[in-house]
C-alpha positions as CSV (number, residue, x, y, z in Angstrom):
1,M,-42.1,107.9,-56.6
2,E,-43.7,110.1,-59.3
3,F,-46.9,110.5,-61.3
4,L,-46.4,109.7,-64.9
5,P,-47.6,112.4,-67.4
6,Q,-50.8,111.4,-69.1
7,Q,-50.5,110.8,-72.8
8,P,-53.3,111.6,-75.3
9,T,-55.6,108.7,-76.2
10,G,-54.3,107.1,-79.4
11,R,-56.3,105.7,-82.3
12,G,-55.4,102.2,-83.6
13,P,-54.0,102.5,-87.1
14,A,-55.6,100.6,-90.0
15,E,-52.3,98.8,-90.6
16,W,-52.9,97.0,-87.2
17,F,-56.7,97.0,-86.7
18,T,-60.0,96.4,-88.4
19,G,-62.7,98.8,-87.1
20,D,-62.4,101.5,-84.5
21,V,-59.8,101.0,-81.7
22,W,-58.5,103.4,-79.2
23,W,-55.9,103.0,-76.4
24,D,-54.5,104.8,-73.4
25,V,-50.8,104.2,-72.6
26,L,-50.7,103.3,-68.9
27,A,-47.1,102.3,-68.7
28,A,-44.1,102.3,-71.1
29,G,-41.4,101.3,-68.6
30,A,-38.1,103.3,-68.5
31,E,-35.0,101.1,-68.1
32,P,-34.5,98.9,-66.3
33,S,-38.3,98.2,-66.6
34,R,-39.6,97.0,-70.0
35,L,-43.3,96.7,-68.9
36,R,-45.8,98.0,-71.4
37,A,-49.4,98.4,-70.3
38,N,-52.3,99.9,-72.4
39,L,-56.0,100.1,-71.8
40,V,-57.5,99.3,-75.3
41,R,-61.2,99.9,-76.2
42,F,-62.7,98.1,-79.2
43,A,-66.0,99.2,-81.0
44,P,-68.3,96.4,-81.7
45,G,-66.7,94.0,-84.2
46,A,-63.3,95.8,-84.0
47,R,-60.3,93.6,-83.8
48,T,-56.6,93.5,-84.2
49,H,-54.8,92.0,-87.2
50,W,-52.7,88.9,-86.7
51,H,-49.7,89.5,-84.7
52,T,-47.1,88.0,-82.2
53,H,-45.3,89.4,-79.3
54,A,-41.6,88.4,-78.7
55,L,-42.2,87.8,-75.0
56,G,-45.9,87.1,-74.9
57,Q,-48.9,89.2,-73.8
58,T,-51.5,89.1,-71.2
59,L,-55.0,90.4,-71.9
60,H,-57.3,91.3,-68.9
61,V,-60.9,91.9,-69.9
62,V,-62.3,95.0,-68.2
63,S,-65.7,95.3,-69.9
64,G,-67.7,93.6,-72.7
65,T,-66.8,90.3,-74.3
66,A,-63.4,89.7,-75.7
67,L,-62.6,87.3,-78.5
68,V,-59.0,85.9,-78.8
69,G,-58.1,83.7,-81.8
70,T,-55.2,81.6,-82.7
71,R,-54.0,80.2,-86.1
72,D,-55.4,76.7,-85.4
73,G,-58.8,78.3,-85.7
74,T,-59.6,78.4,-82.0
75,V,-61.5,81.6,-80.9
76,L,-61.8,81.9,-77.1
77,E,-64.5,84.1,-75.5
78,A,-63.4,86.0,-72.3
79,H,-65.5,88.1,-69.9
80,P,-64.8,90.9,-67.4
81,G,-62.3,89.8,-64.7
82,E,-60.8,87.0,-66.9
83,S,-57.3,87.1,-68.2
84,V,-55.9,85.3,-71.3
85,V,-52.1,84.7,-71.8
86,C,-50.7,84.6,-75.2
87,P,-47.4,82.8,-75.1
88,P,-44.2,84.4,-76.7
89,G,-44.2,84.1,-80.5
90,E,-47.8,82.8,-80.8
91,T,-49.6,84.3,-83.6
92,H,-53.0,85.5,-82.4
93,W,-55.7,88.3,-82.7
94,H,-58.2,89.9,-80.2
95,G,-61.2,92.1,-80.4
96,A,-64.8,92.8,-79.6
97,V,-67.9,90.6,-80.4
98,P,-70.0,92.1,-83.2
99,D,-72.7,93.7,-80.9
100,R,-70.8,95.1,-77.9
101,F,-67.9,97.4,-77.0
102,M,-65.0,95.7,-75.2
103,A,-62.2,97.1,-73.3
104,H,-59.1,95.1,-72.0
105,L,-55.7,95.9,-70.4
106,A,-53.0,94.6,-72.6
107,L,-49.8,93.8,-70.8
108,W,-46.4,92.9,-72.5
109,E,-42.7,93.5,-72.4
110,A,-40.3,95.2,-74.7
111,T,-37.2,93.1,-75.6
112,A,-33.9,93.7,-74.0
113,D,-32.0,93.6,-77.3
114,G,-34.2,96.2,-79.2
115,T,-35.8,93.6,-81.5
116,P,-39.4,94.3,-82.3
117,E,-41.7,93.5,-79.3
118,T,-44.6,93.1,-81.7
119,V,-44.7,91.9,-85.2
120,W,-47.9,92.7,-87.2
121,A,-49.4,90.6,-90.0
122,E,-52.4,90.4,-92.2
123,P,-56.0,91.2,-91.2
124,V,-58.3,88.6,-89.7
125,T,-60.8,87.5,-92.3
126,P,-64.6,87.6,-91.6
127,E,-64.5,83.8,-91.6
128,Q,-61.7,83.7,-89.0
129,Y,-63.5,86.3,-86.8
130,G,-66.9,84.4,-87.1
131,A,-65.6,81.0,-86.2
132,P,-67.2,79.1,-83.4
133,R,-66.4,80.5,-80.0
134,H,-65.0,78.4,-77.1
135,R,-65.1,79.1,-73.3
136,S,-62.6,77.7,-70.8
137,D,-63.9,75.6,-68.0
138,P,-63.9,77.9,-65.0
139,A,-63.4,74.9,-62.7
140,A,-60.1,74.1,-64.6
141,R,-58.7,77.5,-63.7
142,H,-58.7,76.9,-59.8
């Protein structure tokens, strides 16, 4: 057992994000682990660009309200304590609502063959970001 050395907080690059985004790497697994875990903080209105993860991604909301959008125009609203699973290869985006900060844990895996674990695409348009939000039915989760 060992403590991992802390890494400096990183700033989300403009090539991947709209607005101010910061992250702390919590885990970047060494072989045989491929676990990736970041604590990501979004300023109000900040969001990722469209992207996919080869092996999927789980987002666990820590604070604020998260928005998670898919190419079909669906925008899900998630609250603290809720997790959203983005399946492998699904193009999506995630970020904060316009008037509140949001933080989530981002959990994903690196690929075994060295292919990119994340593929980034174009920015989310204001119309895509502002689409009507949907909440899942809490009763359906039990």
